[in-house]
N, C-alpha and C positions, 0 to 999 in steps of 0.2 A: 887523211889519218883514216887507220882502220876503224871500222866499226859495227857494234853489233846488229841485229833487228831490236829496236825500240820496243820498250813496254811503257805504256803511259806513267807518270808520275805517284798518280793516284793507286797503279795497280802495286809499283815499287813499295808505296808506301804500308799498303796493306799487308805486302809478302814481309817486309821490315817488321811491322806488329808481331805476324805470327811467328816468324824466327826469332823474335825478343822472349815472347812466351814459352819457345822450347830449347831456346839454345842451353840453360843451363841442365837440362839433361843429357847433354851430351860432352859438354864442355867440361873444362878443368875449374872447378868452382873459384879457387884462388887466382887463376888468370882473369876469369871473368869479372872479380871484384877488384881488378886493378887497370885493365887494360879498357882501352877505349876501343868500343865494337861498334862497327859500321859495317852496311851492306854496299858491297861493292860493284864490282862488273857483271852484268848477266847477259847470258847468250841463249839462244834457243838451240836445243838439244835435236841432232839429226843422227839415225841410227842407219845402218850398213848392217846388212847379213850375211852369211858365208856364202849363199849361191853368186850372188854377185861379183864376187870376186872373181870367178870362175870365168865370166863372160867380160873381159879386159874390152874388146872391141866396141860394145856397145855407147849410146853416150852417156858419160861416165856423170852428167849435171842430173840426170833424172834417178839415178840408183841409189844414192841416201834417202828416207824418208825421213819426213818430218814428225818427231814424237808428238808434240803438242807440250812439252816439257820445254822447262829454263833450267836452265843452271846457273844458280846465284854464288858469287863469291861473299865470302862475309871475313871482313877484315881484324884483325887484334892488334890495335896500335900502329893501323897502317899497312900490315904483314896477312896476304892470306894464308890463314889455316883453317878455315873450314869453309864448308858450302851447302847450300842446300837446292834441292831441287823443289820445282812447282809444276803445277797442271791448272788447265781450266777446269774450274769449279762445275763447268757444265760445258755441254756443246755452244759455240756462238755465242758466250759471255767472258770478256776480260779478266772478270774476277777471278782468281787461283788461290789454290789450294795448295799447303805444304805437303809434301809427299814424303820428302828424304832430308836428315838436317847430320851432318857428321862434321866431326874435324878427323884430314885425314892427309897421307902425303897426295894426294888427288888437288886438293885447296891447294899445297903450297907449290906444287909444280904447273898448275894453272895459272898462278901467282906468277913464277918464272917464265913462262914461256908468254903471258902476256908484255911482261919487262922486255921479252926479247923481240916480241913483234912492234914495240913502242920504239925501241931502240932502230929498229933496221927496217922496218915496213912504212915506206915513204909516201907511198900511195892510198890510194882510197877503196881495200875490198872492206867488201860485207864479211864479218867474221862469224862463225856458227861453231858450236861444238860438235864434232862428230863422235859417234861412240860405234865401235866393233865389236860387240858383245863376243864373237866367239875366240877372240882375241884379245880379250880383257884390254884393248887399244883403245885412248883416249885420245883425239887429235883436235887441233883446231883448223877448220876448213876455210880457207880465206878465197869468198867466192869474187874472181872478175869477169870483167864482158867474156873476155876471149881464152883466158886459160887459169883455171883454178889451181891455187897450191894447197897443201898440206904439212902442218906442222905438229909434231908427237909431242903431246903433252904427256903422258904417262902411258907406259908398256910394262909387261913383264920382263924380268932381266934377260930371259933365255931368248928372245926377241932381237939379237945384240946388231944386226942389219939394219934396223929401224933405230936412227941416233936423232938425238934431241938437238935442238938449233938448227936443223937443216929442213930446207923447204922440199916438199919432192910434188912430181904430180900425181894425179888419181893412178895413172897407169906404173908409173912406177913403185908407189902402194902397193898395189894391185900383186904387181910380179914378187914384190918381197914378201906379200902375205901369203901367196901362193906357194911359196918356198919354205914356208912354216908350216909346224903342226897346228892345226887350231887348239883350243883348251876344249878339254873335256870332262863331262861330270863324271860322277862315282861310277864306275863301273857297276853293272847289275852284281849283285851279291849271289855266291855259288847256291847251288839248291841246297845241301847240307845246311850251311849258316843261317840262310832264309825261313828254315822250318822250326 
């Protein structure tokens, strides 16, 4: 059965406590009063930058970088509707500090991707959350001994080539992303407007 990198129970308990004290700031108050809230799955977060996408011929297993963050699914009455991200409190220490907490469609789509994996993946890959900021892409990275696979979790609607509920290898992912325009921030303000 597919499995994530494991955090010790004591660390997860501490993360759950931090989430409990901060969830009211982002959650719908009425929902929080009536829902059974629980910490669900946790995944290590890996990042793939824009530059490596052009290097499709390199060892693809070495391209994503471990961010040190963990993505924690938060379930309301058994349904993933929120998430939190935690980071080490300091290098070399297991204690984690909450960095982000949000109710969002990312949590809902992550829950749907977890269900898809549970239903369709019968072997035992290591599952990590892969974030590609230049494309606003979130995907599950299923790490196998011989050939890794990617399952899209969340993407901008414009990237129609990347489909949900389809396993891709890294080369396919790179090819599809290379054919899409990366997301850009705000362009510089015109000189007249900046003055």
